[in-house]
gemmi code that builds the backbone of each chain (N, CA, C; Angstrom):
import gemmi

chains = {
    "A": [
        ("MET", (69.127, 3.376, -15.392), (68.964, 3.599, -13.536), (69.324, 2.377, -13.247)),
        ("ASP", (70.231, 1.888, -12.560), (70.668, 0.282, -11.972), (70.076, -0.133, -10.550)),
        ("ALA", (68.957, 0.917, -10.395), (68.425, 0.174, -8.832), (67.195, -0.487, -9.783)),
        ("MET", (66.860, -0.939, -11.670), (65.345, -0.691, -12.340), (65.636, -2.595, -12.130)),
        ("PRO", (64.446, -2.952, -11.659), (64.576, -4.480, -11.544), (63.952, -5.477, -12.681)),
        ("THR", (64.586, -6.511, -13.198), (64.329, -7.191, -13.375), (63.225, -7.809, -13.609)),
        ("LYS", (63.105, -8.935, -15.018), (61.741, -9.230, -14.879), (61.100, -10.437, -14.092)),
        ("ASP", (61.533, -11.015, -13.304), (60.838, -11.988, -11.910), (61.209, -10.633, -10.500)),
        ("GLU", (61.864, -9.862, -10.929), (62.037, -9.232, -9.441), (60.796, -8.332, -9.511)),
        ("ALA", (60.480, -8.012, -11.157), (59.092, -7.859, -11.267), (57.586, -7.954, -11.486)),
        ("ARG", (57.938, -9.512, -11.629), (56.995, -10.450, -10.767), (56.330, -10.264, -9.828)),
        ("GLY", (57.334, -10.950, -9.085), (58.073, -11.074, -7.210), (57.470, -9.925, -6.487)),
        ("ALA", (57.419, -8.140, -7.239), (57.150, -6.978, -6.530), (55.517, -7.051, -7.149)),
        ("LEU", (54.859, -7.317, -8.287), (53.648, -7.087, -8.215), (52.945, -7.946, -7.511)),
        ("LYS", (53.515, -9.452, -7.704), (52.452, -10.131, -6.242), (52.434, -9.870, -4.927)),
        ("ALA", (54.411, -9.702, -4.633), (53.305, -9.060, -3.211), (52.918, -7.695, -2.807)),
        ("ALA", (52.608, -6.947, -4.021), (51.554, -5.753, -3.594), (50.053, -6.555, -3.825)),
        ("ASP", (49.805, -7.349, -4.788), (48.815, -7.557, -4.944), (47.917, -8.901, -2.922)),
        ("GLU", (49.534, -9.367, -2.602), (49.014, -9.780, -1.424), (48.745, -8.670, -0.317)),
        ("ALA", (49.096, -7.970, -0.703), (49.258, -6.977, 0.544), (47.811, -6.172, 0.375)),
        ("ARG", (47.482, -6.340, -0.889), (45.651, -5.402, -0.781), (44.431, -6.107, -0.555)),
        ("ASP", (45.177, -8.013, -0.894), (44.380, -9.078, -0.478), (44.537, -8.897, 1.643)),
        ("ALA", (45.386, -9.041, 1.760), (45.921, -8.488, 3.444), (45.044, -7.546, 3.474)),
        ("LEU", (44.773, -6.407, 3.127), (44.004, -5.267, 3.772), (42.649, -5.157, 3.702)),
        ("ARG", (42.171, -6.380, 2.260), (41.061, -6.276, 2.530), (40.492, -7.465, 3.511)),
        ("ARG", (41.430, -8.394, 3.877), (41.329, -9.592, 5.229), (40.779, -8.377, 6.074)),
        ("ALA", (41.869, -7.734, 6.632), (41.598, -6.625, 7.947), (40.151, -6.209, 8.083)),
        ("ALA", (39.798, -5.925, 6.678), (38.515, -4.445, 6.831), (37.395, -5.729, 6.917)),
        ("ARG", (37.164, -6.755, 6.666), (36.231, -7.311, 6.417), (35.763, -7.828, 8.032)),
        ("PRO", (34.133, -7.589, 7.713), (33.651, -7.871, 9.176), (33.875, -9.805, 9.587)),
        ("PRO", (33.793, -9.812, 10.495), (33.964, -11.476, 10.553), (32.109, -12.316, 10.065)),
        ("THR", (32.641, -13.242, 10.141), (31.739, -13.934, 8.702), (30.158, -14.689, 10.170)),
        ("TRP", (30.588, -14.535, 10.704), (29.288, -14.559, 11.897), (28.734, -13.522, 12.095)),
        ("TYR", (29.061, -12.062, 10.953), (27.964, -11.092, 11.199), (27.486, -11.566, 10.124)),
        ("LEU", (28.147, -12.080, 8.701), (27.511, -11.858, 7.305), (26.392, -13.063, 7.805)),
        ("MET", (26.914, -13.850, 8.993), (25.185, -15.219, 8.447), (23.802, -13.610, 9.299)),
        ("LEU", (24.165, -13.042, 10.504), (23.423, -11.870, 11.405), (22.674, -11.791, 10.273)),
        ("PHE", (23.793, -11.155, 8.889), (22.751, -10.014, 8.373), (21.853, -10.583, 7.127)),
        ("SER", (22.463, -11.945, 6.973), (22.134, -12.776, 6.207), (20.323, -13.071, 6.549)),
        ("ILE", (20.462, -13.696, 7.701), (18.998, -13.825, 8.138), (18.000, -12.672, 7.720)),
        ("ASN", (18.110, -11.394, 7.591), (17.109, -10.641, 8.293), (15.866, -10.643, 6.815)),
        ("PRO", (16.276, -10.628, 5.289), (14.943, -10.759, 4.384), (14.624, -11.959, 4.256)),
        ("GLY", (14.653, -12.465, 4.978), (14.215, -14.254, 5.030), (13.041, -14.208, 6.191)),
        ("ALA", (13.585, -13.474, 7.368), (12.259, -13.121, 8.298), (12.091, -12.304, 8.199)),
        ("ILE", (12.266, -11.399, 7.438), (10.914, -10.686, 6.595), (10.383, -11.134, 6.776)),
        ("VAL", (10.032, -11.731, 5.406), (9.098, -12.794, 4.389), (8.235, -13.760, 5.720)),
        ("GLY", (9.642, -14.498, 6.197), (9.019, -15.658, 7.371), (7.955, -15.283, 8.174)),
        ("VAL", (8.615, -14.288, 8.905), (7.360, -14.168, 10.128), (5.250, -13.793, 9.322)),
        ("GLN", (5.075, -13.510, 8.212), (4.421, -13.493, 7.896), (3.579, -15.126, 8.223)),
        ("ALA", (4.436, -15.999, 7.709), (3.782, -17.372, 8.634), (3.249, -17.761, 9.846)),
        ("ILE", (3.309, -16.422, 11.048), (3.113, -16.467, 12.106), (1.732, -15.765, 12.335)),
        ("PRO", (0.870, -16.792, 13.712), (-0.023, -16.917, 13.243), (-0.448, -15.146, 14.386)),
        ("ASP", (-1.685, -14.602, 13.405), (-2.156, -12.805, 13.846), (-1.768, -12.724, 15.443)),
        ("SER", (-2.028, -13.916, 16.248), (-2.447, -13.366, 18.378), (-0.886, -13.163, 18.333)),
        ("ILE", (-0.410, -13.867, 18.039), (1.234, -13.179, 18.264), (1.996, -13.534, 17.080)),
        ("GLY", (1.524, -12.315, 15.716), (2.586, -11.499, 14.767), (3.086, -10.813, 15.672)),
        ("TRP", (2.480, -9.522, 17.063), (3.357, -8.364, 17.012), (4.861, -8.780, 18.039)),
        ("VAL", (4.317, -10.170, 18.743), (6.075, -10.570, 19.531), (6.899, -11.014, 18.028)),
        ("ALA", (6.391, -11.558, 17.456), (7.427, -11.896, 15.775), (8.517, -10.992, 14.944)),
        ("TRP", (7.175, -9.307, 15.222), (7.742, -8.328, 14.621), (9.083, -7.844, 15.718)),
        ("ALA", (8.438, -8.003, 16.604), (9.725, -7.095, 17.870), (10.610, -7.554, 17.738)),
        ("VAL", (10.587, -9.143, 17.952), (12.111, -9.734, 18.030), (12.850, -9.643, 16.882)),
        ("LEU", (11.779, -9.436, 15.006), (12.737, -9.566, 14.465), (13.425, -7.632, 14.207)),
        ("VAL", (11.721, -7.276, 14.939), (13.147, -5.675, 14.466), (14.300, -5.149, 15.685)),
        ("GLY", (13.777, -5.878, 16.658), (14.933, -6.201, 17.797), (16.912, -6.637, 16.649)),
        ("LEU", (16.233, -7.973, 16.294), (18.061, -8.561, 15.644), (17.980, -7.758, 14.202)),
        ("ILE", (17.126, -6.933, 13.644), (17.264, -6.125, 12.463), (18.418, -4.444, 13.927)),
        ("ALA", (17.424, -4.649, 14.775), (18.262, -2.742, 15.048), (20.467, -3.983, 16.075)),
        ("VAL", (19.777, -5.170, 16.352), (20.881, -5.670, 17.167), (22.630, -5.625, 15.466)),
        ("ASP", (21.370, -5.873, 14.450), (22.557, -5.745, 13.410), (22.988, -4.688, 12.911)),
        ("LEU", (22.049, -3.201, 12.685), (22.934, -2.259, 12.832), (23.435, -1.917, 13.983)),
        ("ALA", (23.393, -1.918, 14.856), (24.522, -1.740, 16.074), (25.405, -2.099, 15.441)),
        ("VAL", (25.485, -3.721, 15.227), (27.045, -4.308, 15.174), (27.317, -3.500, 13.503)),
        ("LEU", (26.787, -3.376, 12.857), (27.735, -2.398, 11.617), (28.014, -1.441, 12.145)),
        ("VAL", (27.299, -0.492, 13.587), (28.166, 0.882, 13.279), (29.097, 0.494, 14.384)),
        ("ARG", (29.621, -0.520, 14.791), (30.527, -0.851, 15.766), (31.794, -0.939, 15.337)),
        ("THR", (31.806, -2.326, 14.160), (32.437, -3.033, 13.146), (32.852, -1.722, 12.785)),
        ("ARG", (32.099, -0.974, 12.242), (32.470, 0.187, 11.379), (33.638, 0.958, 11.815)),
        ("HIS", (33.594, 0.981, 12.499), (34.491, 1.980, 14.068), (35.838, 1.183, 14.068)),
        ("SER", (35.914, -0.385, 14.043), (36.504, -0.905, 14.728), (37.696, -1.414, 14.084)),
        ("ARG", (37.228, -1.291, 12.321), (38.134, -2.343, 11.724), (39.688, -2.173, 11.680)),
        ("GLY", (39.596, -0.845, 11.692), (40.808, 0.230, 11.445), (41.160, 0.470, 9.862)),
        ("VAL", (39.947, 0.963, 9.006), (40.228, 1.263, 8.050), (38.683, 1.787, 7.751)),
        ("GLN", (39.451, 2.881, 7.277), (38.593, 4.049, 6.632), (38.693, 4.467, 4.737)),
        ("GLY", (37.378, 3.956, 4.400), (37.253, 4.180, 2.724), (36.718, 2.126, 2.292)),
        ("GLY", (37.557, 1.575, 2.610), (37.833, 0.672, 2.198), (38.241, -0.187, 0.860)),
        ("PRO", (37.766, -1.231, 0.772), (38.992, -1.885, -0.659), (37.795, -1.184, -1.549)),
        ("ARG", (37.906, -1.243, -2.983), (36.841, -0.872, -3.739), (36.372, -2.584, -3.715)),
        ("TRP", (34.731, -2.128, -4.079), (33.765, -3.446, -3.645), (34.289, -4.126, -2.018)),
        ("SER", (34.158, -3.268, -1.275), (34.638, -3.816, -0.045), (32.824, -3.898, 0.677)),
        ("TRP", (33.441, -4.802, 1.615), (32.538, -5.686, 1.875), (30.951, -4.829, 2.495)),
        ("ARG", (30.821, -3.764, 2.722), (30.034, -3.070, 2.673), (28.852, -2.490, 1.453)),
        ("GLU", (30.043, -2.610, -0.186), (29.950, -2.334, -1.551), (28.391, -4.339, -1.260)),
        ("LEU", (29.360, -5.330, -1.183), (28.661, -6.791, -1.712), (27.486, -6.306, -0.331)),
        ("ARG", (27.672, -6.010, 0.375), (25.923, -6.529, 1.216), (25.269, -5.585, 0.812)),
        ("TYR", (25.624, -3.582, -0.054), (24.698, -3.187, 0.073), (23.891, -3.900, -1.443)),
        ("VAL", (25.089, -4.498, -2.546), (24.068, -5.360, -3.720), (23.190, -6.169, -3.131)),
        ("GLY", (24.085, -7.290, -2.564), (23.351, -8.545, -1.866), (21.504, -8.440, -1.357)),
        ("ALA", (22.058, -6.811, -0.603), (20.838, -6.796, 0.558), (19.769, -6.363, -1.046)),
        ("ALA", (20.532, -5.588, -1.748), (19.070, -4.327, -2.850), (18.444, -6.049, -3.150)),
        ("SER", (19.786, -7.369, -4.018), (18.525, -7.859, -5.153), (18.119, -8.770, -4.473)),
        ("VAL", (17.941, -9.093, -2.551), (17.116, -9.612, -1.986), (16.332, -9.207, -1.960)),
        ("GLY", (16.097, -8.534, -1.216), (15.093, -7.519, -0.985), (14.152, -7.226, -2.488)),
        ("LEU", (14.827, -6.838, -3.460), (13.882, -7.475, -4.954), (13.413, -8.799, -4.708)),
        ("ILE", (14.191, -10.142, -4.653), (13.571, -10.713, -4.210), (12.393, -11.040, -3.643)),
        ("GLY", (12.875, -10.334, -2.526), (11.493, -10.260, -1.434), (10.472, -9.535, -1.721)),
        ("ILE", (10.358, -8.406, -2.631), (8.943, -7.856, -3.321), (8.344, -9.089, -3.967)),
        ("ALA", (8.937, -9.136, -4.974), (8.586, -10.369, -5.911), (7.827, -11.608, -5.615)),
        ("VAL", (7.988, -11.851, -3.894), (7.551, -13.955, -3.156), (6.613, -12.802, -3.273)),
        ("GLY", (6.892, -11.217, -2.158), (5.511, -11.058, -1.885), (4.082, -10.574, -2.062)),
        ("VAL", (4.544, -10.642, -3.323), (3.519, -10.102, -4.107), (2.926, -10.681, -5.282)),
        ("VAL", (3.476, -11.989, -5.325), (2.829, -13.359, -5.717), (1.896, -13.829, -4.520)),
        ("LEU", (3.038, -14.025, -3.409), (2.032, -14.304, -2.548), (0.945, -13.781, -1.315)),
        ("ALA", (1.038, -12.130, -1.422), (-0.117, -11.589, -0.482), (-1.609, -11.906, -1.481)),
        ("PRO", (-1.770, -12.522, -2.941), (-3.552, -12.477, -2.968), (-3.937, -13.243, -2.463)),
        ("GLU", (-2.760, -15.339, -2.069), (-2.891, -15.910, -1.642), (-3.822, -15.606, -0.496)),
        ("ALA", (-5.092, -15.204, -0.511), (-5.862, -15.730, 0.885), (-5.963, -16.902, 1.705)),
        ("ALA", (-6.628, -17.685, 0.761), (-7.024, -18.526, 1.090), (-5.990, -19.908, 2.607)),
        ("ALA", (-6.688, -20.655, 3.107), (-5.570, -21.105, 4.030), (-4.363, -22.403, 3.159)),
        ("GLY", (-3.185, -21.994, 4.026), (-2.327, -22.642, 3.644), (-1.241, -21.699, 3.199)),
        ("THR", (-1.609, -20.527, 3.379), (-0.266, -19.399, 2.910), (0.477, -18.949, 3.669)),
        ("GLU", (0.118, -18.933, 5.098), (1.341, -18.810, 6.165), (2.256, -20.052, 5.922)),
        ("ARG", (1.849, -20.938, 5.301), (2.954, -22.744, 5.016), (4.097, -22.069, 4.040)),
        ("TRP", (3.257, -20.977, 3.104), (4.384, -21.499, 1.586), (4.997, -19.648, 2.309)),
        ("TYR", (4.332, -18.684, 3.177), (5.391, -17.717, 3.992), (6.327, -18.189, 4.871)),
        ("ALA", (6.774, -19.282, 5.607), (7.479, -19.865, 6.310), (8.055, -20.726, 4.515)),
        ("ILE", (8.247, -21.196, 3.916), (8.723, -21.535, 2.894), (9.934, -20.541, 2.301)),
        ("ALA", (8.390, -19.215, 1.838), (9.304, -18.765, 0.826), (10.848, -17.939, 2.182)),
        ("GLY", (10.512, -17.977, 3.313), (11.211, -17.397, 4.532), (12.537, -17.897, 4.576)),
        ("VAL", (12.445, -19.596, 4.561), (13.275, -20.282, 5.090), (13.929, -19.886, 3.438)),
        ("GLY", (13.583, -20.321, 2.862), (13.961, -20.139, 0.705), (14.864, -19.392, 0.758)),
        ("LEU", (14.979, -17.861, 1.507), (15.096, -16.729, 0.501), (16.037, -16.189, 1.799)),
        ("ALA", (16.319, -16.487, 3.089), (17.462, -16.479, 4.267), (18.516, -17.774, 3.422)),
        ("ILE", (17.997, -18.715, 2.969), (19.255, -19.676, 2.146), (19.432, -18.794, 1.355)),
        ("LEU", (18.579, -18.388, 0.467), (19.832, -17.675, -0.847), (20.462, -16.306, -0.301)),
        ("THR", (19.924, -15.658, 0.379), (20.993, -14.323, 0.634), (22.300, -15.064, 1.766)),
        ("PHE", (21.897, -15.515, 2.133), (23.282, -16.798, 2.716), (24.302, -16.826, 1.861)),
        ("LEU", (23.761, -17.760, 0.534), (24.418, -18.581, -0.388), (25.284, -17.165, -1.248)),
        ("LEU", (24.326, -15.869, -1.348), (24.857, -14.672, -2.130), (25.583, -13.749, -1.787)),
        ("ALA", (25.578, -14.293, -0.420), (26.897, -12.937, -0.103), (27.969, -13.563, -0.254)),
        ("THR", (28.029, -14.545, 0.496), (28.638, -15.462, 0.871), (29.115, -15.930, -0.881)),
        ("VAL", (29.509, -16.726, -1.845), (29.710, -16.143, -3.756), (29.919, -15.742, -4.105)),
        ("LEU", (29.358, -14.105, -3.294), (29.907, -11.944, -3.166), (30.847, -12.233, -3.136)),
        ("TRP", (31.181, -12.729, -1.439), (31.922, -12.680, -0.743), (33.150, -13.037, -1.103)),
        ("ARG", (33.266, -14.679, -2.187), (34.679, -14.855, -2.502), (35.111, -14.779, -3.806)),
        ("VAL", (34.465, -13.670, -4.381), (34.942, -13.142, -5.773), (36.674, -12.829, -5.432)),
        ("PRO", (37.149, -13.857, -6.948), (38.797, -13.386, -6.258), (38.585, -11.966, -6.690)),
        ("ALA", (39.687, -11.494, -5.917), (40.292, -9.893, -6.189), (40.538, -9.574, -6.889)),
        ("GLU", (40.861, -9.554, -8.063), (40.830, -9.271, -9.717), (40.298, -8.921, -10.224)),
        ("SER", (39.157, -9.630, -10.169), (37.461, -9.141, -10.758), (37.554, -8.495, -10.146)),
        ("ARG", (37.331, -7.981, -8.752), (36.749, -6.650, -7.836), (37.302, -5.697, -8.263)),
        ("GLU", (38.890, -5.384, -8.370), (39.224, -4.520, -7.977), (39.129, -3.744, -9.375)),
        ("ARG", (39.777, -2.002, -9.404), (39.726, -1.690, -10.980), (40.970, -1.285, -10.203)),
        ("VAL", (42.615, -1.486, -10.986), (43.894, -1.142, -10.858), (43.043, 0.333, -10.876)),
        ("ALA", (44.008, 0.955, -9.839), (44.281, 2.152, -9.860), (45.344, 2.762, -11.245)),
    ],
    "B": [
        ("MET", (45.125, 6.748, -19.783), (46.671, 5.529, -19.629), (47.178, 5.661, -18.688)),
        ("THR", (47.369, 5.227, -17.551), (48.591, 5.461, -17.053), (49.902, 5.028, -17.389)),
        ("LYS", (50.870, 6.493, -16.916), (52.103, 6.686, -17.684), (53.029, 5.290, -17.266)),
        ("ALA", (54.118, 4.821, -17.483), (54.585, 4.490, -16.015), (56.154, 4.401, -16.218)),
        ("VAL", (56.409, 5.053, -14.546), (57.407, 5.582, -13.946), (58.221, 4.067, -13.267)),
        ("PHE", (59.424, 4.067, -13.272), (60.016, 3.287, -11.418), (59.789, 4.371, -10.782)),
        ("ASP", (59.269, 4.224, -8.940), (59.542, 5.529, -8.306), (60.384, 4.406, -7.413)),
        ("GLU", (61.436, 4.609, -7.112), (62.377, 4.137, -5.795), (62.221, 4.137, -4.742)),
        ("GLU", (61.553, 4.813, -4.786), (60.809, 5.912, -2.755), (59.715, 4.017, -2.890)),
        ("ILE", (58.747, 4.451, -4.172), (57.934, 3.153, -3.318), (58.455, 1.794, -3.646)),
        ("HIS", (59.214, 1.345, -4.445), (59.664, 0.284, -4.671), (60.484, -0.706, -3.524)),
        ("SER", (61.071, 0.236, -2.459), (61.692, -1.138, -1.449), (59.924, -2.072, -0.838)),
        ("PRO", (60.836, -3.326, -0.866), (59.582, -4.292, -0.370), (58.460, -3.627, 0.893)),
        ("VAL", (58.990, -2.619, 1.748), (57.920, -2.458, 3.042), (57.247, -1.460, 2.264)),
        ("ARG", (57.552, -0.453, 1.489), (56.489, 0.594, 1.407), (56.008, 0.438, -0.071)),
        ("LEU", (56.392, -1.064, -0.644), (55.658, -1.770, -1.758), (54.279, -1.727, -1.985)),
        ("ARG", (54.487, -2.508, -0.170), (53.796, -3.332, 0.627), (52.496, -2.541, 1.006)),
        ("VAL", (53.238, -1.300, 1.821), (53.016, -0.202, 2.411), (51.488, 0.979, 1.584)),
        ("CYS", (51.894, 0.791, -0.422), (51.101, 1.605, -0.709), (49.957, 0.432, -1.386)),
        ("SER", (51.058, -0.059, -1.169), (49.606, -1.437, -2.274), (48.517, -1.442, -1.034)),
        ("MET", (48.472, -1.848, 0.581), (47.614, -1.488, 1.215), (46.581, -0.227, 0.799)),
        ("LEU", (47.390, 1.007, 1.553), (46.661, 1.970, 1.356), (46.178, 2.389, -0.139)),
        ("GLY", (46.495, 2.291, -1.184), (45.981, 2.452, -2.519), (44.695, 2.061, -2.283)),
        ("ALA", (44.244, 1.003, -1.701), (43.279, -0.114, -1.677), (41.831, 0.620, -0.688)),
        ("ALA", (42.344, 1.682, 0.390), (41.265, 2.196, 1.019), (41.596, 4.549, 1.455)),
        ("GLU", (40.767, 4.693, 1.859), (41.487, 5.671, 1.875), (41.522, 5.987, 2.659)),
        ("SER", (42.191, 5.207, 4.198), (43.041, 5.767, 5.534), (42.760, 4.522, 5.732)),
        ("VAL", (43.960, 3.803, 6.621), (43.856, 2.868, 7.503), (45.501, 3.168, 8.790)),
        ("ASP", (44.381, 2.485, 9.714), (44.911, 2.428, 11.498), (46.353, 1.812, 11.462)),
        ("PHE", (47.448, 2.671, 12.703), (48.325, 2.209, 11.961), (48.580, 1.112, 12.695)),
        ("ALA", (47.756, 1.101, 13.582), (48.198, -0.461, 14.353), (47.735, -1.535, 13.258)),
        ("THR", (46.503, -1.103, 12.381), (45.835, -2.631, 11.955), (46.575, -2.498, 10.382)),
        ("LEU", (47.840, -1.696, 10.065), (48.346, -1.003, 9.314), (49.940, -2.478, 9.261)),
        ("SER", (50.513, -2.293, 10.818), (51.652, -3.144, 11.791), (51.188, -4.581, 10.837)),
        ("THR", (50.253, -4.143, 11.786), (49.804, -6.133, 12.631), (49.177, -6.999, 10.540)),
        ("ALA", (48.915, -6.356, 9.964), (48.319, -6.711, 8.494), (50.115, -6.866, 7.907)),
        ("LEU", (51.165, -5.603, 7.933), (52.248, -6.230, 6.924), (52.787, -7.369, 8.237)),
        ("GLY", (52.497, -7.124, 9.020), (54.064, -8.654, 10.279), (55.071, -7.827, 10.052)),
        ("VAL", (54.705, -6.526, 10.500), (56.128, -5.439, 10.726), (56.071, -5.004, 11.767)),
        ("ALA", (57.004, -4.316, 12.418), (56.978, -3.869, 14.108), (57.266, -2.508, 13.934)),
        ("ASP", (56.643, -1.449, 14.826), (56.005, -0.499, 14.688), (57.070, 0.640, 14.230)),
        ("SER", (58.123, 0.475, 14.827), (59.064, 1.087, 14.963), (59.631, 0.781, 13.005)),
        ("VAL", (59.403, -0.092, 12.514), (60.521, -0.651, 11.395), (59.194, 0.429, 10.380)),
        ("LEU", (57.854, -0.375, 10.282), (56.829, 0.973, 9.764), (57.044, 2.640, 9.783)),
        ("SER", (57.102, 2.849, 11.339), (57.285, 4.521, 11.659), (58.407, 4.609, 10.479)),
        ("LYS", (58.952, 4.298, 10.319), (60.136, 4.135, 9.718), (60.331, 4.564, 8.080)),
        ("HIS", (59.567, 3.704, 7.571), (58.904, 3.150, 6.230), (58.073, 4.564, 6.251)),
        ("LEU", (56.835, 5.072, 6.872), (56.248, 6.095, 6.530), (56.876, 7.449, 6.598)),
        ("SER", (57.492, 7.528, 7.625), (58.705, 8.869, 7.812), (59.309, 9.242, 6.226)),
        ("ARG", (59.586, 7.653, 5.450), (59.815, 7.910, 3.987), (59.368, 8.521, 3.118)),
        ("LEU", (57.902, 8.022, 3.611), (56.753, 8.440, 1.730), (56.095, 9.490, 2.598)),
        ("GLU", (56.803, 10.550, 3.782), (55.795, 11.680, 3.911), (56.473, 12.536, 3.563)),
        ("GLU", (57.620, 12.364, 3.867), (58.929, 13.078, 2.980), (58.691, 13.103, 2.060)),
        ("ALA", (58.721, 12.072, 0.899), (58.083, 12.757, -0.423), (56.684, 13.095, -1.089)),
        ("GLY", (56.115, 13.242, 0.098), (54.557, 13.770, -0.435), (53.679, 12.687, -0.459)),
        ("TYR", (54.225, 11.077, 0.128), (53.502, 10.376, -0.994), (52.411, 9.855, 0.410)),
        ("VAL", (52.384, 10.283, 1.714), (51.777, 9.378, 2.584), (51.542, 10.782, 3.394)),
        ("THR", (49.842, 11.091, 4.351), (49.253, 11.551, 5.367), (49.109, 11.169, 6.417)),
        ("VAL", (49.650, 11.465, 8.360), (50.019, 10.577, 9.058), (48.223, 11.496, 9.959)),
        ("ALA", (47.398, 11.257, 10.565), (47.367, 11.458, 10.837), (46.263, 11.403, 12.610)),
        ("LYS", (46.858, 12.362, 13.237), (46.442, 12.064, 14.960), (45.151, 11.986, 15.583)),
        ("LEU", (43.734, 11.418, 15.810), (43.271, 11.502, 15.619), (42.790, 11.079, 17.086)),
        ("PRO", (41.878, 11.613, 18.245), (41.083, 10.700, 19.618), (40.201, 10.113, 19.275)),
        ("ALA", (40.308, 8.878, 20.199), (38.798, 7.427, 19.732), (39.285, 7.163, 20.910)),
        ("ALA", (37.621, 6.798, 21.490), (37.251, 6.562, 22.681), (38.185, 6.431, 23.454)),
        ("GLY", (39.261, 7.595, 24.110), (40.058, 7.898, 25.405), (41.228, 7.743, 24.541)),
        ("HIS", (41.776, 7.244, 24.084), (42.796, 7.298, 23.393), (43.202, 8.354, 21.965)),
        ("ILE", (44.943, 8.174, 21.414), (44.738, 8.662, 19.713), (45.765, 7.296, 19.382)),
        ("ARG", (44.497, 7.355, 17.560), (44.459, 6.874, 16.723), (45.381, 7.470, 15.493)),
        ("THR", (46.221, 6.516, 15.011), (46.982, 6.722, 14.253), (46.699, 6.529, 13.250)),
        ("TRP", (46.483, 7.222, 11.691), (45.375, 6.831, 10.312), (46.558, 7.397, 9.345)),
        ("VAL", (46.438, 6.329, 8.537), (47.458, 6.667, 7.423), (46.650, 7.036, 6.250)),
        ("GLY", (47.001, 7.569, 5.112), (46.468, 7.545, 3.721), (47.464, 8.536, 2.828)),
        ("LEU", (46.935, 7.642, 1.400), (47.893, 8.252, 0.670), (47.323, 9.620, -0.032)),
        ("THR", (48.751, 10.259, -0.356), (48.086, 11.440, -1.330), (47.629, 11.516, -2.563)),
        ("LYS", (47.417, 12.192, -2.880), (46.805, 12.336, -4.561), (47.869, 11.753, -5.076)),
        ("SER", (49.290, 12.795, -5.072), (50.754, 12.348, -5.920), (51.260, 11.252, -5.144)),
        ("GLY", (50.678, 10.373, -4.598), (51.045, 9.163, -3.350), (50.327, 7.796, -4.703)),
        ("ARG", (49.298, 8.063, -4.744), (48.105, 7.326, -5.183), (48.815, 7.261, -6.945)),
        ("ARG", (48.868, 8.762, -7.636), (49.688, 8.599, -8.648), (50.822, 7.637, -8.798)),
        ("ALA", (51.353, 8.205, -8.368), (52.891, 7.220, -8.363), (52.853, 6.206, -8.094)),
        ("LEU", (52.371, 5.525, -6.574), (52.080, 4.236, -7.331), (51.740, 3.600, -8.410)),
        ("ALA", (50.415, 4.258, -9.033), (49.582, 3.714, -10.315), (50.735, 3.351, -10.946)),
        ("GLU", (51.340, 4.702, -11.509), (52.467, 4.759, -12.875), (53.581, 3.784, -12.333)),
        ("HIS", (54.419, 3.645, -11.021), (54.770, 2.791, -9.988), (54.810, 0.814, -10.999)),
        ("LEU", (53.056, 0.431, -10.518), (53.084, -0.640, -10.817), (52.600, -0.963, -12.260)),
        ("ALA", (52.553, 0.198, -12.886), (52.265, -0.138, -14.332), (54.013, -0.118, -15.344)),
        ("GLU", (55.087, 0.155, -14.958), (56.249, 0.283, -14.730), (56.398, -1.330, -14.359)),
        ("LEU", (56.393, -1.626, -13.179), (56.369, -2.893, -13.245), (55.825, -3.765, -14.118)),
        ("ARG", (54.341, -3.497, -14.384), (53.327, -4.563, -15.039), (54.562, -4.873, -16.632)),
        ("GLN", (54.869, -3.248, -17.571), (55.538, -2.931, -18.376), (56.540, -4.654, -18.200)),
        ("ILE", (57.806, -4.356, -17.037), (59.206, -4.735, -17.197), (58.381, -6.049, -17.066)),
        ("ALA", (57.299, -6.840, -15.862), (57.163, -8.177, -15.963), (56.710, -8.591, -17.605)),
        ("ASP", (56.106, -8.043, -18.308), (55.610, -8.776, -19.425), (56.183, -8.371, -20.886)),
        ("ASP", (56.887, -7.593, -20.715), (58.292, -7.962, -21.329), (58.812, -8.527, -22.313)),
        ("ALA", (58.361, -9.149, -23.492), (58.460, -10.731, -23.789), (60.282, -10.195, -23.871)),
        ("GLY", (60.536, -9.063, -24.323), (61.713, -9.039, -25.119), (63.152, -9.506, -24.151)),
        ("MET", (62.947, -9.235, -22.468), (63.577, -9.217, -21.298), (63.574, -10.887, -21.040)),
    ],
}
model = gemmi.Model(1)
for chain_id, residues in chains.items():
    chain = gemmi.Chain(chain_id)
    for i, (resn, *xyz) in enumerate(residues, 1):
        res = gemmi.Residue()
        res.name, res.seqid = resn, gemmi.SeqId(i, " ")
        for name, pos in zip(("N", "CA", "C"), xyz):
            atom = gemmi.Atom()
            atom.name, atom.element = name, gemmi.Element(name[0])
            atom.pos, atom.b_iso = gemmi.Position(*pos), 0.0
            res.add_atom(atom)
        chain.add_residue(res)
    model.add_chain(chain)
structure = gemmi.Structure()
structure.add_model(model)
structure.setup_entities()
């Protein structure tokens, strides 16, 4: 076949195909501020335990509001990004993996801290909440930056 | 294992990029596709028509928030042809004898 590419042309074409997939992945990603917003949730759920009971309901209301806004943004983002299905190991999958991992960590922290009824427990909830929020963000950020090749199962 | 088959319909630079993008999703909005590719709408339309004639892509116009949105996706045979074409390119690129 006279149209068969040379070795260099084939390499160039493969590179162009990879770059195109990366461009789509970038287009399908939600903005970074959304990642930051989402990463606050698990830490906030633990951290809110540190709020004194007298104003605890306000803190919970704020937290539920935050999660509601987060979900609304998720729905809005999903419908406005112009990509259905998403790349394999898409941001949605990464988010679920991150959220599930952090959920487990949150439960573990809760199990460890719950029996501590003595004064000062709130302090540990607050520290755990902040630590968890930071950990979630780092985890999500690391997963976010995993090279395309290792995330992608070539069709 | 994926067969290695060279496909002239896919090999054109723009069409290869289009198929690679579509291969990473179920479907992509026309505007998103043209922006990500950096090509004019008319150029993209022309290439999509060619891929549609080959049976590699489907184009669906769906209403969305008061306007019509055009969604483009690879068909089953399009996905297979892309995989086979990429396998052929890899084979050529890795061929130590060339």
